[in-house]
N, C-alpha and C positions, 0 to 999 in steps of 0.2 A: 426534380420541381418544377411546375408549369411556369410557364412568364406570364407576366401581368404588365400592366403601364398603371401607375398609381396616380389616381386623381383624386383630386380634394379639392371641395369647394370653400373659396377663400373666405367666405359671410359665413357659412354653417356649419363650421368644427366645435363641437361638445368636447371639452378635457373632462377624462375619465375621472373622478372626484375619491375614488376608494385609494386606501390605502398609499401603495408603491408608489403610485405617482405626486402622493405629497411624502415621501420617503424621508423626507431630508431634515433630522432633528439637529439643528444647528448647537446647539446647547451640550454640554457635557451634563450625562446623567448623575445628580446626588447621588452622592457617596453611600454604600451600601444597596444600591438600588441598581446595577449594573443585572441584565437579562442572563439569571445562572445558567438557561439551559445555552444560550450563545457562549458564556463563560466556558461550557464544556467541551464545544466545539475548538473552542480559542487552544483551550486546554492539549486535546488529542489532536487538532492540527496543525498547532503549532511543536509539540513538543512531543506526545505520544505518538508519532509516527515518523519521526524526523528521524533521518540518518539509518533508516531500517527497522525501528523500533516497532514493536509488536501491534502497539494500538489497545494495550491491556492494562487498567490500573487498580489496585487495591481498593475497597471503599475508604479506608484509612489513607491512603493515599488522596484517591481524590479529596477529602475533607482538608488535608493538610494543606494542599497545593490551593485549596481554594480558600483557605482561610489566610493564607498569604498572600492574596490579590485582593483579600477583603470580602470576601463573601462568604455569607454563617452556613455553617453544616447542615440547620435543616434546610436552606437551598439548594446546596449541593444534592442532598439527598433525593427531597423532592424533583429536583431537574434529573437525576440520574433515571429516577423511576418514570419519568415521563419518556426520556428516552428508548427505555426499554419498552413500554409501550407503543412506541410510533415506530418498531421496528431497528433505530439505530445502533442500539447497543445490546448486547445480551447476556446474563449476569451466570458465573460460572463458580464453583467451590472448590476453595484453595487454601488447607492448610488452617482450617475453620475461620476462615474470612471469603468476604465477595470480592469478585473481580470482575473488573467491567469491561467488556469486549467489545469493539467497535464488530456488527455484523457485518454484510457483504454490502449492504445497501446503506450502510452507516460510514464505511470504508470508499464509497463511491463519492458520497455527500462531499467529506473529505480531502478527497482528492481532485474534484471539482475546484471547492475550494481556496486550495493552497495553488492550484495551476494558475487559478484568475489571480490570487496573490503574486505570485512570485515569476509569472511567465507574461511578460507581455504582448498585448496584442498587436498585430501589425498595425503601420501609423499610415500605408498608403490605402485610399480609397479608390476602386472601381466604378464608382457613380452608381451603384445597382445596392437596394436594398433588399435585406429581409423581410418579408411582408408573412402576420402571424393572425390570421382571423379567426377569433375565438368563441363558439357561439354554446356555451354549456347551460342549458337547460337551468330557468331556478330553481326547479326544483333539486338542484346538487348546487348550492351555491357554495359549497364548503369545497367542492374542486373545483368552480369558478375561480376561487380566491385566490387557493393554494397554485393552482396554475398563473394567475397573475402575479402573486408573488416568483415564482420560479423564474418568468419574464423576466422580473424587474431585476432581477441576480444578474440575470444575465443581460442586463443592460438595456433593454427594450424601453422606448417611450411609447406615448399611447397619443396620437394626435386625433382620436374620435373613438366611439366605446366599442369595444370589442375586438378593436384594430390597434395590432402594436407592431412596431419596426425598428430596424436596429442595420446601421451600414456595416454589420460582421455578418457571416455565414452562418447563423448557428442553426442552422434546418436539422441538421443530424441530433443536435443537444435536444431542439425543443422535440424532437421526435421522440427521444430518451423520454424526458420528461412526461410527456402527456401520457404515454405508454404505462411509466410508474404511477402516475396519478389517475389512469383509467378515462384520460378524456380524448384519445384518439381519434373516435368518432366526432369528436366536436372542435377538431383542429385542422385546417388548412393552412398550408406555406405556400407561400412563391417567393421568386426573386422578381424584383420590381425596380422600373424606374420612374422618376415623379416626372408626370408632365404637368401639372401646372397644382402647384404654385413653383414657376418654375425655376426660382431661387432655392433650392436644398435648404438655406439657412431658414426659411421662413416655417419651413418644414420640421424644424430642429428646435423651432421657438414653442412650436405647437407641441410636440412630442415629449419633449423635457424642458416646460417652463420655469423649472428652477435649478439652472445650471450656476448662475449666480451664486445663490445658497451654497453649491455645491463647492465653488470656486472659494467660496467663505473658509467652507469646512478646510478644504486643503491648503489655504494660509494659515490656520489655525494649528494646524497638525505640524507644518513647517516650524512656526514659531514655538510651540511647545518642545519638541525634540530636537531641534537644534540647542535651542536651551538647557536642555537636560543633557544633550552629549557633551556640550561646552562647560559643565560642571561637573560631569560626572570623570573623574583620573581612574583609568584604568589597573593602576599600580593598588589603588586604594578600595575597587569594587570588591565588594563580597558576593559569590553564586547566587546568594537571595534577591541581593541589591540587582544583580544581572538579570534574575528570574523575574522578578516584578516589573522592571523596566520594559524586560522584552513582551512579558505579556502585554502589557499597556501600548505599546508598539504595533504589535499586533493585533490586537482586540480595535484600536483606534485608523488601522488602516484600512482592516476590513470593515468599519461601518462607512469612510470614506470610497471605498470601491463600491459599497452597496449601492450608494447615492448616485457615481459616476458611471455613465454607459458608456465612457470611454471612446466618444465619438472622434474622428479621424482628425489631422491635424487643420484641414480644409474646411471643417466644419465645425471648428472651436472657437469662441470668442478670441479677441487679439490678444487679450491678458489672461492666461489660464497656467494655474499654479500646481496643475495634476503631475505634472514632468517633472517638478524640484521635489514634489510630495516624494515620488516613486526613487528618484534620486538618494535623497536623505533615509527613507526606510530599508533601500537596501544595502547601503554604507554601515545606518546604524545597525541593523541586523545582524551583519556578517561580524559585527566588531562584539557584539551582545552574547549572541546564539551560544558560542561553548561553554562560558560561564555560565551562561543560564539553565544550560541542558546537564552541567556539573551538580546543580540543585535540583533539578526535576530527577535526576537518574538514584541522587541522595535519597529523595523520596519515595521516589517509586521501588526503591529496593528496601528499602525500610531502615536506611544509615542516616541518623539524625547530626551524623558529624561533620555535616556540611560549615566551612568558616562560617563563625557569627555574623549577626547582624550586625553590621552598621550603622543602621539609618536611625 
């Protein structure tokens, strides 16, 4: 990738106002309003491919699992159809029932998400930024918006319109995303150092103006799941209880990560709850996943003899 020195006018920076850079919704969604497509990704990513599982679920299993976490069957059906239309799922017929299987593209998205959730990024910073310039024309606003959302998921900030920065070397990931979206001709990637402002924390404030809200979400995550763990005794926990809690854990932690650029320690505020949230997530997930998978597998295989729900 070409080298560059990143210069910014300290008085003339406009923040991108579209979506992902106001991506933090600190309050929890109302009951029954969980985005059903995201929920399907959580089902497949958190359980459907865990431990070598095939990433395929019968429609009846999808509906049952959705209901187990409070999502209406109609919403699950509609989300599955949308995911087929987007090329993330494909439909097969087996024993007079539809089976929804991850496509290659869907599996790639799942694998990227699992890597982000389960694999911590390096904490040391070499002082260089991955700089992405995006110049998608107005006539292809759909591609531009999807590119921005993908960059947001990778943790990029935007200190000025069309410019995206990350302290992590995401050049290869950005290239794959741009190619998949048909935007490769409108994307340029550099490795850069910041010459002005001299203090990188000033650039962080411009690129990620909502770090305080991200930290607040982490605080709430820690408080919520520390309380749930303290109140859940493993000898009284049924598989469906474990499944519900594990699903909520994965879903809420994913939302935290979507808002978190995962900056190196030296670029973070002095008080930051992301590390505590990750430690709690890993510990709680390890405690829940076996029982949660017992319920998931029972539903996936059509066996409803999972231990009774004590909730």
